C-alpha positions in Angstrom: -11.4 -16.0 -6.8 -8.0 -17.2 -5.6 -7.9 -20.8 -4.3 -8.0 -21.0 -0.5 -8.0 -23.8 2.0 -10.5 -24.3 4.8 -8.0 -25.3 7.5 -8.6 -22.1 9.4 -10.6 -18.8 9.4 -10.4 -15.5 11.1 -13.5 -14.0 12.8 -14.0 -10.3 13.5 -16.3 -9.6 16.4 -17.5 -6.0 15.7 -19.6 -4.8 18.6 -22.2 -2.0 18.3 -24.7 -0.2 20.5 -28.3 -0.3 19.5 -30.3 2.9 19.8 -33.6 1.4 18.8 -35.5 -1.9 18.8 -34.3 -4.3 16.2 -36.9 -5.0 13.5 -35.2 -7.5 11.1 -38.4 -8.5 9.5 -38.9 -12.2 9.0 -38.8 -13.3 5.3 -42.1 -15.1 5.9 -43.8 -12.0 7.2 -47.3 -10.9 6.1 -48.5 -7.4 5.5 -50.2 -7.2 8.9 -47.9 -9.3 11.0 -44.3 -8.2 11.4 -42.0 -10.4 13.5 -38.3 -9.8 13.9 -35.6 -12.4 13.7 -33.8 -12.5 17.1 -30.7 -11.5 15.2 -29.6 -9.7 12.1 -29.5 -12.2 9.1 -26.3 -12.4 6.9 -28.0 -10.4 4.1 -28.9 -7.4 6.4 -25.6 -7.6 8.3 -23.6 -7.4 5.0 -25.7 -4.4 3.8 -25.4 -2.6 7.1 -21.6 -3.1 7.1 -21.4 -1.8 3.5 -23.2 1.3 4.7 -20.9 1.8 7.6 -17.6 1.1 5.9 -18.5 2.5 2.4 -18.1 6.0 1.1 -21.7 6.8 0.2 -25.3 5.9 0.8 -26.9 3.1 -1.1 -30.6 3.2 -2.0 -32.0 -0.2 -2.8 -35.4 -1.6 -3.7 -37.3 -3.3 -6.4 -38.9 0.0 -7.4 -35.7 1.7 -8.5 -33.9 -1.2 -10.1 -30.9 -1.5 -7.7 -29.7 -4.8 -6.4 -29.2 -5.3 -2.6 -26.0 -3.8 -1.3 -23.3 -6.1 0.1 -20.0 -5.9 1.7 -18.2 -7.7 -1.1 -19.0 -4.9 -3.5 -16.3 -2.8 -1.8 -12.9 -4.0 -3.1 -11.2 -4.0 0.3 -13.7 -6.5 1.6 -14.1 -8.8 -1.4 -13.0 -11.8 0.7 -14.8 -10.9 4.0 -18.2 -12.4 4.6 -20.8 -11.3 7.2 -22.4 -14.3 9.0 -25.0 -12.0 10.7 -25.1 -9.9 13.8 -26.2 -11.2 17.2 -27.6 -9.3 20.2 -26.6 -9.9 23.8 -29.2 -10.5 26.5 -32.0 -9.8 24.1 -35.8 -10.3 24.5 -38.8 -10.0 22.3 -41.0 -6.9 22.8 -44.7 -7.3 23.6 -46.9 -7.4 20.6 -48.1 -4.0 19.7 -49.6 -2.1 16.8 -48.0 0.1 14.2 -49.4 2.1 11.3 -48.3 1.8 7.7 -46.8 5.1 6.7 -48.9 6.9 4.0 -51.8 4.3 4.0 -55.5 5.0 4.0 -57.1 2.9 6.7 -60.4 1.1 6.5 -61.6 -0.6 9.6 -64.9 -1.7 8.1 -63.7 -3.6 5.0 -61.7 -6.8 5.1 -59.8 -6.4 1.8 -56.6 -4.4 1.3 -56.4 -2.9 -2.2 -52.7 -3.0 -2.9 -52.9 -1.0 -6.1 -54.5 2.0 -4.4 -52.8 1.4 -1.0 -56.2 1.5 0.7 -57.8 -0.6 3.4 -54.6 -1.6 5.2 -54.9 -2.6 8.8 -52.6 -1.8 11.7 -49.6 -4.1 11.7 -49.1 -6.4 14.7 -45.4 -6.0 15.5 -42.8 -7.9 17.6 -39.3 -6.5 17.8 -36.1 -7.6 19.4 -34.9 -5.6 22.3 -31.2 -5.4 23.2 -28.5 -2.9 24.2 -25.7 -4.3 22.1 -25.3 -6.4 18.9 -22.1 -8.1 17.6 -21.4 -8.5 13.9 -19.6 -11.7 13.0 -17.4 -11.3 9.9 -15.3 -14.1 8.5 -12.3 -14.2 6.2 -9.3 -16.4 5.5 -6.9 -13.6 6.3 -6.7 -10.9 9.1 -6.0 -8.0 6.8 -9.5 -7.3 5.4 -11.0 -7.7 8.9 -8.5 -5.1 10.3 -9.3 -2.7 7.5 -13.1 -3.2 8.1 -12.6 -2.5 11.8 -10.7 0.7 11.2 -13.4 1.9 8.7 -16.5 1.1 10.8 -15.4 1.8 14.4 -17.2 4.8 15.8 -19.6 5.1 12.9 -23.3 5.5 13.2 -25.7 4.1 10.7 -29.1 2.6 9.9 -29.9 -1.0 10.7 -32.9 -3.2 9.8 -36.2 -1.4 9.5 -36.0 2.2 10.8 -33.3 1.2 13.4 -30.0 2.8 14.2 -26.7 1.8 15.8 -23.2 3.0 16.6 -20.2 0.7 16.2 -18.2 0.9 19.5 -14.8 2.6 19.1 -12.0 0.2 20.1 -8.3 0.7 19.5 -7.7 -2.8 18.3 -10.0 -5.2 16.4 -11.3 -8.3 18.2 -10.2 -11.1 15.9 -10.3 -14.8 16.7 -8.6 -17.5 14.7 -10.7 -20.7 14.5 -9.3 -23.9 13.1 -11.0 -26.8 11.4 -12.2 -29.4 13.9 -14.9 -31.8 14.9 -17.2 -30.5 17.5 -16.8 -31.9 21.0 -20.2 -30.8 22.1 -18.9 -28.0 24.3 -18.4 -25.2 21.7 -20.9 -22.3 21.7 -21.8 -21.1 18.2 -20.9 -17.5 17.3 -23.4 -17.4 14.5 -26.2 -19.3 12.8 -26.1 -23.1 12.8 -28.1 -25.6 10.8 -30.9 -27.2 12.8 -29.2 -30.6 12.3 -26.1 -29.3 14.2 -28.0 -28.2 17.3 -26.5 -29.9 20.4 -28.2 -28.0 23.3 -31.5 -26.3 24.1 -31.8 -22.6 24.7 -31.2 -21.3 28.2 -34.0 -18.8 27.8 -37.5 -20.4 27.6 -39.3 -19.7 24.3 -42.4 -17.5 24.5 -45.7 -18.7 23.1 -45.6 -18.4 19.3 -41.8 -18.0 19.3 -39.9 -20.5 17.1 -36.5 -22.0 17.5 -36.1 -22.7 13.8 -35.9 -19.8 11.3 -35.9 -19.6 7.5 -33.0 -17.2 7.2 -32.0 -15.4 4.0 -28.3 -15.7 3.3 -28.5 -13.8 0.1 -30.9 -11.4 -1.5 -30.8 -10.2 -5.1 -32.9 -8.4 -7.7 -34.5 -10.7 -10.3 -36.9 -9.3 -12.9 -37.9 -6.5 -10.7 -38.4 -8.6 -7.6 -36.3 -9.3 -4.6 -35.4 -13.0 -4.2 -33.8 -14.7 -1.3 -31.6 -17.8 -0.8 -33.1 -19.3 2.4 -31.3 -21.6 4.9 -33.3 -23.2 7.7 -31.2 -22.5 10.8 -31.2 -21.4 14.4 -29.5 -19.2 16.9 -29.8 -18.3 20.6 -27.2 -17.2 23.0 -25.0 -20.0 24.3 -26.3 -22.7 22.0 -23.8 -25.5 21.6 -22.9 -27.7 18.6 -23.8 -31.3 18.4 -20.8 -33.5 19.1 -19.2 -34.8 15.9 -20.3 -32.1 13.4 -17.6 -30.3 11.4 -16.9 -26.8 12.6 -14.2 -24.2 13.0 -13.3 -24.1 16.7 -11.3 -21.9 19.0 -11.2 -20.1 22.4 -12.5 -16.7 23.4 -12.1 -15.7 27.0 -12.4 -18.9 28.9 -14.8 -21.0 26.8 -14.8 -22.7 23.5 -16.6 -21.2 20.5 -17.2 -22.3 16.9 -18.6 -21.4 13.5 -20.5 -24.0 11.4 -18.5 -25.1 8.4 -21.8 -25.6 6.6 -22.9 -22.0 7.2 -19.5 -20.6 6.2 -19.5 -22.5 2.9 -23.1 -21.6 2.1 -22.7 -17.9 2.7 -19.4 -17.8 0.8 -20.8 -19.8 -2.1 -23.9 -17.7 -2.7 -22.0 -14.4 -2.4 -18.9 -15.5 -4.5 
């Protein structure tokens, strides 16, 4: 990879309409409790964009020996990195039940026989509800972001677990240049931030059982027939601000200051490079 400096970055904000609830299943889920992240993690966002901007479908999974897809597998986007996708004015759904497709249910026994797929119980599900979601894609140059915008705009595709979306069609890409800075405490984060960089509390009260801190996968990969994740404890809610004094990339969108965590950018770029 060519040497680059971290004095500035370009951020593409790629907006999409959600047609379904967002079920980005938590990495710490169980077989009978499915809770969604309140956003799309970097791993899922990278795979979703690869589906939208690529030429063909990608079938992944530890049963067919294919690694997780990623945006960087497409030559045009080798230097573009998805930091996730974030809904606007979202809320959690009420807890409800969902069947496991193709399972044989047993409401009398207490044990699930995984080998025979018998005895599964109904899953308790919480999903994220929102009308729109914004992909945050970062690069050191504008060109790959412009190409990605042209390839993905107007496209429909799958997202998360059994979800679907359509990237809004816009004539010009929404690209913001952010420069290396020290947070003043007034910048709102565009993407994930480490918990240690949190400088404000969420505007929306947390529901019982809802957490502010999430163990978020920033990379997934196939190892010896099993999917493994690189996990980063981090947080995101709309309008969260950085703690004053932490190193970020900062800029202006509209009439307010925004930023991206340098720690998150370096972590995502490192594990995918």
